[in-house]
GUTI-255914 format. One record per residue: x, y, z of N, C-alpha, C in turn; residue in one letter. Coordinates in pm, 1 decimal. Example, Ala and Ser with C-alpha at 12.3 -4.5 7.8 and 13.67 -1.06 7.14 Angstrom:
n.px, n.py, n.pz, ca.px, ca.py, ca.pz, c.px, c.py, c.pz, code
1319.0, -569.0, 780.0, 1230.0, -450.0, 780.0, 1320.0, -330.0, 780.0, A
1285.0, -225.0, 708.0, 1367.0, -106.0, 714.0, 1290.0, 3.0, 787.0, S
//
This chain:
n.px, n.py, n.pz, ca.px, ca.py, ca.pz, c.px, c.py, c.pz, code
3938.5, -5373.8, -2756.7, 3889.9, -5461.7, -2654.8, 3939.1, -5601.8, -2689.6, M
3944.6, -5676.2, -2586.1, 3990.5, -5823.1, -2586.2, 3870.1, -5917.6, -2553.4, I
3856.8, -6017.8, -2633.0, 3740.0, -6124.9, -2606.9, 3822.5, -6238.6, -2561.5, D
3769.9, -6299.4, -2442.9, 3816.3, -6413.9, -2388.5, 3715.5, -6523.8, -2393.1, L
3748.5, -6623.5, -2458.9, 3650.9, -6741.3, -2471.2, 3718.5, -6855.4, -2359.6, Y
3629.6, -6884.4, -2259.8, 3695.0, -6939.0, -2158.1, 3581.7, -7029.1, -2070.6, T
3631.6, -7102.7, -1972.5, 3542.6, -7191.7, -1898.6, 3600.9, -7201.2, -1750.2, W
3539.9, -7268.8, -1660.2, 3599.7, -7264.3, -1528.3, 3683.8, -7386.4, -1501.9, R
3795.6, -7384.7, -1574.9, 3899.3, -7473.9, -1573.3, 4023.3, -7403.0, -1529.9, T
4120.5, -7472.6, -1484.8, 4261.4, -7402.7, -1457.2, 4325.8, -7328.6, -1563.4, P
4317.6, -7389.6, -1676.4, 4372.6, -7340.3, -1783.2, 4305.8, -7188.2, -1841.2, N
4179.7, -7209.1, -1824.4, 4086.3, -7087.7, -1852.7, 4130.9, -6966.4, -1752.3, G
4142.8, -7010.1, -1625.8, 4159.7, -6899.9, -1521.7, 4293.2, -6851.2, -1513.8, R
4399.3, -6923.3, -1576.9, 4520.2, -6863.9, -1605.5, 4510.1, -6730.8, -1666.4, K
4431.6, -6737.0, -1764.6, 4434.7, -6606.7, -1856.4, 4342.5, -6499.4, -1787.0, V
4237.0, -6532.3, -1741.8, 4164.4, -6429.1, -1664.1, 4238.1, -6375.9, -1555.9, S
4307.8, -6435.0, -1477.4, 4402.0, -6391.5, -1375.7, 4510.9, -6293.4, -1431.4, I
4564.0, -6340.6, -1549.5, 4660.8, -6247.0, -1618.3, 4597.2, -6128.1, -1673.6, M
4495.4, -6123.3, -1725.3, 4417.4, -6022.9, -1759.2, 4382.8, -5913.8, -1653.3, L
4342.1, -5973.5, -1541.0, 4310.4, -5895.8, -1416.1, 4453.4, -5827.7, -1364.0, E
4573.6, -5918.8, -1371.2, 4695.9, -5850.8, -1325.4, 4740.5, -5750.2, -1395.5, E
4729.4, -5745.3, -1542.9, 4794.0, -5657.2, -1621.0, 4692.8, -5527.7, -1637.7, V
4559.0, -5559.0, -1598.1, 4459.5, -5446.7, -1606.4, 4407.9, -5418.4, -1728.9, G
4417.7, -5522.8, -1832.7, 4351.8, -5472.3, -1957.1, 4201.1, -5518.9, -1960.0, L
4108.0, -5431.0, -2022.8, 3974.9, -5451.6, -2017.3, 3952.3, -5571.3, -2125.8, P
3841.0, -5650.7, -2085.0, 3816.1, -5761.8, -2161.4, 3668.5, -5814.2, -2160.2, Y
3628.8, -5879.2, -2246.7, 3487.7, -5916.3, -2243.8, 3496.3, -6078.3, -2236.5, H
3412.8, -6141.3, -2161.4, 3410.1, -6280.5, -2141.2, 3303.7, -6355.9, -2233.8, V
3343.9, -6436.7, -2316.1, 3258.0, -6536.3, -2375.6, 3271.1, -6662.0, -2320.8, E
3168.3, -6715.8, -2224.0, 3175.0, -6838.5, -2172.2, 3164.9, -6954.7, -2272.7, P
3234.0, -7063.0, -2276.9, 3236.3, -7166.7, -2353.6, 3206.1, -7295.8, -2261.1, V
3066.9, -7338.5, -2271.7, 3028.6, -7429.3, -2163.9, 3074.9, -7586.5, -2210.1, D
3190.4, -7618.1, -2152.7, 3237.7, -7759.6, -2190.5, 3153.4, -7861.9, -2155.8, L
3061.3, -7857.2, -2061.8, 2978.8, -7964.3, -2024.9, 2872.8, -7970.0, -2137.7, G
2840.1, -7864.4, -2208.8, 2744.0, -7885.9, -2301.5, 2816.8, -7891.7, -2448.1, R
2925.5, -7920.9, -2461.1, 3007.9, -7922.6, -2583.4, 3027.4, -7817.8, -2676.5, G
3011.6, -7695.9, -2617.7, 3020.0, -7567.9, -2673.8, 3159.7, -7546.0, -2752.4, A
3252.6, -7622.4, -2697.0, 3399.1, -7625.1, -2762.9, 3393.8, -7701.4, -2898.1, Q
3288.9, -7769.8, -2939.2, 3297.9, -7845.7, -3061.5, 3208.0, -7791.2, -3164.5, H
3145.0, -7670.0, -3145.3, 3061.1, -7604.8, -3216.8, 3146.1, -7558.3, -3359.6, T
3083.8, -7541.5, -3473.3, 3166.8, -7467.3, -3579.4, 3225.2, -7345.5, -3549.1, P
3123.8, -7265.5, -3475.8, 3189.1, -7117.8, -3446.4, 3309.8, -7131.4, -3358.8, A
3318.9, -7206.6, -3263.6, 3430.5, -7220.5, -3179.1, 3546.7, -7279.9, -3244.7, F
3535.8, -7373.9, -3318.3, 3631.1, -7444.3, -3390.6, 3695.9, -7356.1, -3503.1, L
3623.8, -7262.7, -3545.1, 3673.7, -7164.3, -3650.1, 3783.6, -7086.8, -3567.7, A
3760.1, -7052.4, -3437.3, 3865.9, -6981.8, -3363.9, 3984.7, -7059.2, -3307.9, L
3951.5, -7193.9, -3278.3, 4056.0, -7298.3, -3226.2, 4023.1, -7437.4, -3278.2, N
4074.7, -7466.4, -3382.2, 4047.1, -7603.3, -3445.9, 4076.6, -7720.6, -3354.0, P
4154.2, -7694.6, -3251.2, 4184.6, -7804.9, -3147.3, 4058.8, -7810.5, -3041.2, N
3969.3, -7715.5, -3055.5, 3854.3, -7743.0, -2958.4, 3887.3, -7734.1, -2814.0, G
3962.2, -7633.8, -2791.2, 4004.7, -7636.5, -2637.6, 3999.8, -7496.1, -2608.7, R
3957.2, -7458.2, -2497.1, 3977.1, -7319.1, -2433.4, 4107.2, -7296.7, -2342.0, I
4152.6, -7197.4, -2328.2, 4101.9, -7064.5, -2370.9, 4136.5, -7013.8, -2492.3, P
4083.2, -6917.6, -2551.9, 4105.2, -6862.5, -2677.0, 4091.1, -6701.5, -2648.1, V
4190.1, -6617.2, -2695.4, 4179.1, -6486.5, -2691.4, 4185.2, -6430.5, -2820.9, L
4106.0, -6317.3, -2835.4, 4100.9, -6228.3, -2941.7, 4125.1, -6097.2, -2917.9, V
4236.5, -6047.7, -2968.3, 4267.7, -5900.8, -2938.0, 4230.0, -5813.4, -3077.5, D
4110.5, -5752.9, -3040.6, 4069.1, -5659.6, -3159.2, 4137.9, -5531.0, -3191.6, H
4236.5, -5500.2, -3090.0, 4319.2, -5372.4, -3115.4, 4473.1, -5405.8, -3138.1, E
4492.8, -5531.0, -3192.1, 4626.8, -5572.6, -3220.0, 4663.0, -5512.8, -3341.6, A
4799.9, -5456.4, -3365.9, 4851.4, -5398.8, -3486.9, 4828.6, -5497.0, -3610.3, P
4755.9, -5432.3, -3712.9, 4718.4, -5496.6, -3845.8, 4582.4, -5586.4, -3828.8, G
4510.2, -5551.1, -3714.3, 4377.8, -5613.5, -3711.1, 4365.9, -5720.3, -3610.9, G
4240.0, -5768.7, -3577.7, 4210.4, -5867.6, -3478.1, 4318.9, -5990.0, -3492.1, P
4365.3, -6025.1, -3370.1, 4456.8, -6134.1, -3359.3, 4404.8, -6241.2, -3271.0, L
4390.7, -6348.9, -3312.7, 4332.2, -6489.1, -3241.9, 4458.3, -6563.6, -3192.4, T
4454.3, -6584.9, -3051.9, 4561.2, -6671.2, -2992.6, 4496.3, -6785.5, -2922.2, I
4549.0, -6897.0, -2947.0, 4506.4, -7021.5, -2877.8, 4631.4, -7063.0, -2777.9, I
4615.7, -7165.7, -2681.1, 4702.6, -7217.0, -2599.1, 4728.1, -7105.1, -2486.5, E
4709.9, -7156.3, -2371.9, 4707.2, -7067.0, -2254.6, 4865.5, -7009.6, -2241.9, S
4964.4, -7093.6, -2261.2, 5105.1, -7039.6, -2227.3, 5128.3, -6933.0, -2339.9, G
5084.1, -6955.5, -2453.9, 5109.3, -6852.7, -2560.6, 5031.0, -6716.9, -2539.0, A
4910.3, -6735.8, -2476.4, 4825.1, -6614.0, -2448.1, 4898.4, -6533.2, -2337.6, I
4945.6, -6619.3, -2229.1, 5008.0, -6537.3, -2116.8, 5129.6, -6458.2, -2167.3, L
5214.5, -6522.4, -2255.8, 5318.8, -6447.6, -2294.8, 5280.7, -6333.6, -2390.3, L
5188.2, -6348.0, -2467.6, 5142.4, -6245.5, -2549.1, 5090.1, -6126.1, -2466.0, Y
5023.0, -6147.0, -2366.8, 4981.4, -6040.2, -2263.1, 5087.8, -5989.6, -2199.3, L
5178.5, -6068.5, -2150.2, 5311.8, -6005.8, -2093.5, 5390.0, -5927.6, -2168.2, A
5395.8, -5947.9, -2310.2, 5475.5, -5865.2, -2390.7, 5407.0, -5742.0, -2443.1, E
5271.9, -5764.5, -2439.7, 5177.2, -5646.2, -2453.5, 5207.0, -5532.8, -2373.1, K
5201.0, -5578.0, -2255.3, 5192.4, -5484.9, -2136.1, 5330.1, -5450.2, -2073.6, T
5422.5, -5536.5, -2085.2, 5547.2, -5524.5, -2035.1, 5543.2, -5567.8, -1883.0, G
5451.9, -5662.0, -1855.6, 5431.1, -5697.5, -1711.4, 5451.9, -5840.3, -1705.2, R
5509.8, -5887.6, -1579.0, 5516.7, -6016.1, -1524.0, 5603.5, -6116.5, -1597.5, L
5685.2, -6066.6, -1688.9, 5799.5, -6133.1, -1746.9, 5930.7, -6038.1, -1743.7, V
6044.6, -6076.3, -1672.1, 6157.9, -5987.2, -1666.0, 6211.0, -5941.8, -1792.9, P
6264.4, -5823.7, -1817.2, 6351.0, -5791.1, -1925.9, 6483.2, -5843.7, -1916.6, A
6551.8, -5861.0, -1814.2, 6667.3, -5924.8, -1797.1, 6677.1, -6042.4, -1853.1, D
6785.3, -6089.0, -1918.4, 6783.5, -6222.3, -1987.7, 6789.1, -6330.1, -1894.0, A
6885.8, -6319.2, -1797.5, 6881.7, -6435.4, -1691.1, 6747.2, -6456.5, -1619.3, R
6691.0, -6337.9, -1587.5, 6553.3, -6354.8, -1502.9, 6444.9, -6407.2, -1590.7, A
6447.0, -6346.0, -1700.8, 6356.7, -6403.0, -1812.5, 6358.1, -6548.4, -1844.3, R
6479.9, -6607.8, -1856.6, 6494.5, -6734.1, -1875.5, 6449.1, -6826.2, -1761.7, S
6471.6, -6788.9, -1640.0, 6421.5, -6852.0, -1524.0, 6288.1, -6853.2, -1504.7, E
6202.3, -6745.1, -1544.0, 6072.0, -6731.1, -1559.1, 6012.0, -6827.3, -1660.3, T
6074.8, -6834.2, -1759.8, 6049.8, -6924.8, -1881.7, 6042.4, -7057.6, -1838.0, M
6147.3, -7102.1, -1764.0, 6169.8, -7242.2, -1734.7, 6054.8, -7285.1, -1629.7, Q
6009.7, -7194.9, -1525.8, 5909.3, -7246.6, -1442.1, 5770.6, -7231.8, -1522.1, W
5749.8, -7139.8, -1606.2, 5644.2, -7147.3, -1683.5, 5613.1, -7280.4, -1765.0, L
5717.2, -7314.3, -1835.9, 5722.8, -7450.2, -1913.4, 5717.5, -7567.8, -1823.6, M
5760.8, -7551.3, -1692.6, 5744.3, -7655.3, -1593.4, 5584.5, -7691.3, -1566.8, F
5526.0, -7576.7, -1558.4, 5377.3, -7591.6, -1553.5, 5306.1, -7644.4, -1666.2, Q
5353.5, -7590.6, -1791.4, 5283.8, -7623.0, -1920.1, 5301.5, -7783.7, -1946.1, M
5432.5, -7825.6, -1934.0, 5475.9, -7968.6, -1965.6, 5445.4, -8064.1, -1848.4, A
5442.5, -8023.1, -1728.1, 5448.4, -8110.6, -1614.8, 5305.5, -8092.5, -1526.8, G
5302.1, -7986.0, -1464.5, 5179.3, -7978.7, -1367.5, 5058.4, -7984.8, -1431.2, V
5029.5, -7920.8, -1545.9, 4903.9, -7909.0, -1598.0, 4859.7, -8053.2, -1646.9, G
4948.6, -8108.2, -1735.3, 4923.2, -8241.6, -1785.1, 4901.5, -8345.3, -1673.3, P
4992.7, -8363.2, -1592.7, 4981.7, -8463.4, -1479.2, 4872.1, -8444.7, -1400.9, M
4829.8, -8335.6, -1354.2, 4716.1, -8318.6, -1258.1, 4585.4, -8340.1, -1350.6, L
4593.8, -8293.9, -1463.1, 4465.3, -8302.8, -1550.5, 4453.2, -8452.2, -1579.8, G
4551.3, -8546.5, -1611.0, 4534.1, -8681.7, -1630.3, 4510.0, -8754.5, -1497.6, Q
4556.4, -8702.3, -1379.3, 4506.7, -8772.9, -1245.6, 4358.5, -8741.5, -1234.0, A
4310.6, -8637.1, -1252.8, 4178.8, -8606.3, -1250.6, 4086.3, -8684.4, -1327.6, N
4134.3, -8698.0, -1467.6, 4040.7, -8772.4, -1562.3, 4051.0, -8912.9, -1532.5, W
4153.9, -8993.2, -1497.4, 4154.2, -9117.0, -1465.1, 4080.6, -9155.1, -1336.9, F
4090.8, -9068.8, -1241.1, 4032.4, -9087.1, -1115.3, 3896.9, -9066.8, -1113.0, A
3845.0, -8959.2, -1186.7, 3701.5, -8914.9, -1162.8, 3609.2, -8920.5, -1295.1, N
3665.5, -8906.9, -1408.5, 3584.2, -8901.6, -1535.0, 3595.2, -9032.9, -1615.6, S
3701.2, -9110.8, -1606.2, 3714.0, -9232.0, -1703.4, 3599.7, -9323.9, -1668.2, A
3543.3, -9386.6, -1775.1, 3431.2, -9467.6, -1750.3, 3482.8, -9625.3, -1696.4, S
3616.0, -9656.0, -1715.8, 3668.4, -9755.5, -1663.3, 3777.1, -9714.6, -1567.2, E
3790.7, -9759.4, -1440.6, 3880.7, -9715.8, -1344.5, 3994.1, -9820.8, -1357.4, K
4122.6, -9745.3, -1387.8, 4231.3, -9836.5, -1413.4, 4346.4, -9801.2, -1307.3, I
4349.3, -9894.8, -1197.9, 4429.2, -9842.4, -1083.7, 4561.4, -9806.5, -1094.1, P
4642.2, -9877.0, -1207.0, 4765.4, -9850.3, -1221.3, 4795.4, -9702.2, -1304.6, L
4701.7, -9660.2, -1375.3, 4705.1, -9532.3, -1430.2, 4671.8, -9425.1, -1332.8, A
4570.7, -9451.9, -1254.6, 4543.0, -9358.5, -1131.2, 4649.2, -9345.6, -1046.0, I
4720.8, -9445.2, -997.3, 4825.9, -9442.0, -906.3, 4940.6, -9368.8, -985.8, R
4983.5, -9395.6, -1099.0, 5082.6, -9332.3, -1180.3, 5074.7, -9177.2, -1188.6, R
4946.7, -9126.1, -1215.0, 4930.9, -8994.0, -1243.7, 4924.9, -8917.0, -1101.9, Y
4861.3, -8974.7, -1002.8, 4850.9, -8928.2, -875.8, 5009.7, -8905.8, -806.1, I
5069.3, -9021.8, -819.6, 5213.7, -9023.7, -779.6, 5304.2, -8905.8, -843.2, D
5281.9, -8897.4, -978.0, 5373.6, -8795.2, -1044.3, 5318.2, -8646.0, -1012.2, E
5179.5, -8634.9, -984.4, 5131.1, -8502.9, -960.1, 5201.4, -8467.1, -815.7, S
5200.3, -8559.8, -713.9, 5238.4, -8546.6, -584.1, 5394.4, -8498.7, -581.4, A
5474.9, -8580.8, -672.3, 5619.7, -8542.7, -692.1, 5625.6, -8401.4, -750.6, R
5545.3, -8372.8, -843.2, 5567.8, -8232.3, -900.9, 5546.8, -8128.5, -794.9, L
5458.8, -8149.7, -714.4, 5416.7, -8064.5, -587.9, 5534.1, -8049.0, -495.4, M
5609.4, -8157.2, -475.7, 5716.9, -8155.4, -392.7, 5827.3, -8074.6, -455.9, R
5848.9, -8080.4, -603.1, 5951.5, -8009.0, -671.4, 5912.6, -7860.5, -658.5, V
5773.8, -7816.9, -656.1, 5739.0, -7676.2, -644.7, 5787.3, -7629.8, -492.1, L
5745.3, -7721.0, -402.8, 5785.1, -7689.5, -267.0, 5931.7, -7665.5, -238.7, D
6010.1, -7760.9, -314.9, 6162.5, -7733.4, -286.8, 6202.9, -7603.3, -357.6, G
6137.6, -7562.2, -463.4, 6178.9, -7456.2, -551.4, 6149.8, -7310.7, -472.6, R
6041.2, -7327.7, -378.2, 6020.8, -7196.3, -295.9, 6085.1, -7192.3, -175.2, L
6199.9, -7286.9, -150.4, 6284.5, -7248.3, -48.3, 6374.2, -7127.4, -50.4, C
6352.8, -7033.9, 37.3, 6417.8, -6900.1, 30.9, 6365.6, -6817.2, -67.1, G
6246.6, -6826.8, -133.6, 6195.3, -6731.2, -224.4, 6041.5, -6738.0, -211.7, R
5965.4, -6620.9, -233.9, 5831.9, -6605.2, -219.1, 5749.5, -6665.1, -350.7, D
5832.6, -6660.4, -461.0, 5745.9, -6692.0, -593.4, 5835.2, -6781.5, -670.6, Y
5776.4, -6847.2, -782.6, 5857.6, -6949.9, -834.9, 5983.4, -6904.4, -908.8, L
5974.5, -6780.2, -955.0, 6095.2, -6736.6, -1049.7, 6155.7, -6603.0, -982.6, A
6143.2, -6583.2, -839.3, 6183.9, -6473.2, -774.2, 6080.9, -6381.9, -758.9, G
6062.7, -6271.5, -845.6, 5944.6, -6193.3, -828.6, 5809.1, -6256.6, -893.4, P
5704.7, -6213.5, -846.0, 5578.3, -6267.3, -881.7, 5579.2, -6245.6, -1051.6, Y
5536.4, -6360.7, -1123.5, 5553.2, -6363.6, -1259.1, 5440.1, -6448.8, -1320.3, S
5463.2, -6457.7, -1457.2, 5371.2, -6549.6, -1532.7, 5376.2, -6684.2, -1494.2, V
5489.6, -6742.8, -1435.7, 5503.1, -6876.2, -1375.5, 5408.5, -6905.9, -1276.7, A
5393.8, -6802.2, -1185.4, 5307.6, -6810.5, -1058.4, 5156.9, -6812.1, -1116.5, D
5135.4, -6719.3, -1203.2, 4980.9, -6712.1, -1275.1, 4945.3, -6828.8, -1322.6, V
5037.5, -6910.1, -1404.4, 4998.0, -7029.7, -1466.6, 4988.0, -7140.1, -1383.5, A
5059.4, -7153.4, -1266.4, 5070.0, -7270.2, -1185.5, 4968.4, -7254.5, -1086.4, T
4931.9, -7138.5, -1037.4, 4833.5, -7132.8, -925.0, 4709.3, -7194.0, -932.2, Y
4629.5, -7165.7, -1060.7, 4491.4, -7226.2, -1053.2, 4504.1, -7382.4, -1050.9, P
4614.2, -7451.2, -1106.1, 4623.8, -7599.6, -1099.8, 4637.8, -7651.6, -945.6, W
4729.9, -7582.5, -879.3, 4749.6, -7617.6, -755.7, 4637.6, -7585.9, -659.6, I
4554.3, -7480.3, -678.7, 4446.1, -7445.3, -592.5, 4333.9, -7547.8, -597.0, A
4328.1, -7606.3, -727.8, 4213.6, -7702.0, -745.4, 4263.7, -7831.6, -686.3, V
4397.3, -7859.3, -700.1, 4435.2, -7997.0, -653.7, 4465.9, -8008.9, -508.3, A
4496.1, -7900.4, -436.5, 4547.3, -7888.3, -311.7, 4433.5, -7962.6, -203.0, W
4307.3, -7908.6, -209.3, 4215.9, -7992.7, -108.5, 4201.1, -8141.7, -143.0, P
4202.5, -8164.5, -265.6, 4187.3, -8311.7, -300.4, 4298.4, -8404.4, -271.9, I
4424.6, -8358.6, -293.9, 4537.5, -8422.5, -246.1, 4566.8, -8430.9, -97.5, F
4524.1, -8317.8, -31.2, 4537.3, -8309.6, 111.2, 4434.1, -8428.5, 178.5, T
4328.3, -8430.7, 119.1, 4218.0, -8532.0, 164.2, 4279.1, -8674.5, 150.0, A
4345.8, -8687.4, 38.0, 4402.0, -8820.0, 4.0, 4529.2, -8868.7, 55.8, M
4620.6, -8778.9, 80.8, 4747.2, -8810.0, 144.6, 4784.5, -8692.3, 236.5, M
4714.6, -8670.1, 362.5, 4739.7, -8564.2, 444.0, 4865.1, -8561.7, 499.6, P
4948.1, -8663.5, 523.0, 5068.9, -8665.9, 575.3, 5174.9, -8611.7, 475.5, E
5159.0, -8653.3, 348.1, 5258.4, -8605.8, 252.3, 5241.6, -8449.4, 217.8, D
5106.8, -8413.4, 216.9, 5063.5, -8266.3, 174.5, 5116.5, -8168.9, 292.2, M
5095.9, -8238.0, 413.4, 5125.0, -8170.1, 549.3, 5272.0, -8124.7, 539.7, G
5363.4, -8193.7, 480.0, 5502.1, -8162.5, 459.3, 5550.6, -8042.5, 368.0, G
5444.3, -8009.3, 276.7, 5475.6, -7901.2, 189.0, 5437.0, -7766.2, 235.7, L
5489.7, -7717.7, 336.1, 5448.5, -7590.4, 389.6, 5484.8, -7476.8, 305.4, A
5592.6, -7486.2, 231.1, 5633.0, -7355.4, 138.5, 5530.0, -7349.8, 41.5, R
5495.0, -7476.0, -14.0, 5382.5, -7448.6, -131.6, 5248.8, -7415.6, -74.1, L
5221.2, -7451.8, 55.6, 5112.5, -7404.3, 111.8, 5097.0, -7253.7, 134.2, A
5221.7, -7206.5, 170.0, 5222.8, -7052.7, 191.3, 5202.3, -6981.3, 72.6, A
5277.5, -7035.5, -40.6, 5265.5, -6987.5, -161.1, 5142.2, -6967.9, -216.9, W
5057.4, -7091.6, -200.0, 4926.2, -7079.5, -244.7, 4832.9, -6975.8, -168.8, L
4856.3, -6963.7, -39.4, 4786.3, -6850.3, 34.8, 4823.6, -6716.7, -9.1, E
4949.1, -6706.1, -43.3, 5010.8, -6571.4, -72.9, 4948.2, -6521.9, -206.5, R
4953.8, -6625.6, -315.9, 4913.8, -6586.6, -456.3, 4763.2, -6565.6, -447.1, V
4697.4, -6654.6, -373.1, 4553.0, -6662.7, -367.9, 4503.9, -6524.9, -301.1, G
4576.3, -6459.8, -221.7, 4523.0, -6325.5, -169.5, 4537.8, -6217.9, -241.2, A
4604.1, -6218.6, -358.6, 4623.8, -6111.3, -454.8, 4473.9, -6067.9, -518.3, R
4419.5, -5956.4, -502.0, 4290.9, -5904.9, -561.2, 4268.9, -5965.4, -702.5, P
4387.2, -5954.3, -772.9, 4365.2, -5990.7, -930.8, 4338.6, -6135.4, -941.4, A
4393.6, -6202.5, -861.6, 4394.2, -6362.4, -858.7, 4245.0, -6394.0, -812.6, V
4221.8, -6322.3, -706.3, 4079.2, -6352.3, -663.8, 3949.4, -6323.0, -766.5, E
3973.4, -6214.6, -833.6, 3889.6, -6190.4, -939.0, 3902.8, -6277.2, -1057.9, R
4014.6, -6304.4, -1106.2, 4033.8, -6393.1, -1226.1, 3975.5, -6528.1, -1192.0, G
4001.1, -6571.6, -1067.2, 3951.6, -6710.9, -1029.3, 3786.6, -6720.8, -1039.9, M
3726.3, -6612.0, -1040.2, 3575.0, -6600.6, -1053.3, 3512.5, -6586.4, -1195.9, R
3613.9, -6598.1, -1283.1, 3569.1, -6581.3, -1432.6, 3561.2, -6735.8, -1495.6, V
3460.2, -6756.6, -1570.2, 3322.5, -6684.4, -1570.8, 3251.8, -6704.0, -1458.5, P
3168.3, -6613.4, -1418.7, 3082.4, -6623.4, -1313.4, 2966.5, -6726.4, -1342.5, T
//
């Protein structure tokens, strides 16, 4: 059995989507971030960084294996099941590039845009503008990437799994803020609908209920 320590955030939902896609049974341990559950000694024993998600595979060779960092968890599950990462070296490299694009760019920039705009006690216009503009730029990059292809790395892959929850959250917000700019991202909008219609994605986005 796999234990998934998670909450209702894009990074948490990456892993629940992945688990649903690969069909592995798992048990959800909700970590209520609003109540500071990520800072408890029990959780910090799993992840000293105090962040979700955390996955514990109790059936790993050699005994229970604890994995932190959403990208590392996605790759572990892909390798464990042989799913959603190509075996071919060229195709695998392409998939890894777009997974890292999400990890290094899409997640951090959208996360900072949200924090400075909605959570910071002091509103700093320059910081808000910087992160919103960079987030919009990254979405334009994704839209361009989807020219002539249905998914980010060709076939549906961990790159799409990682990116979807972030864009799904950001899309209505950015559409309300800059409707003309977002209206031009037709390929990204179609990708969002295409990925979101997958039954495993629908299930994974509801975790934890």
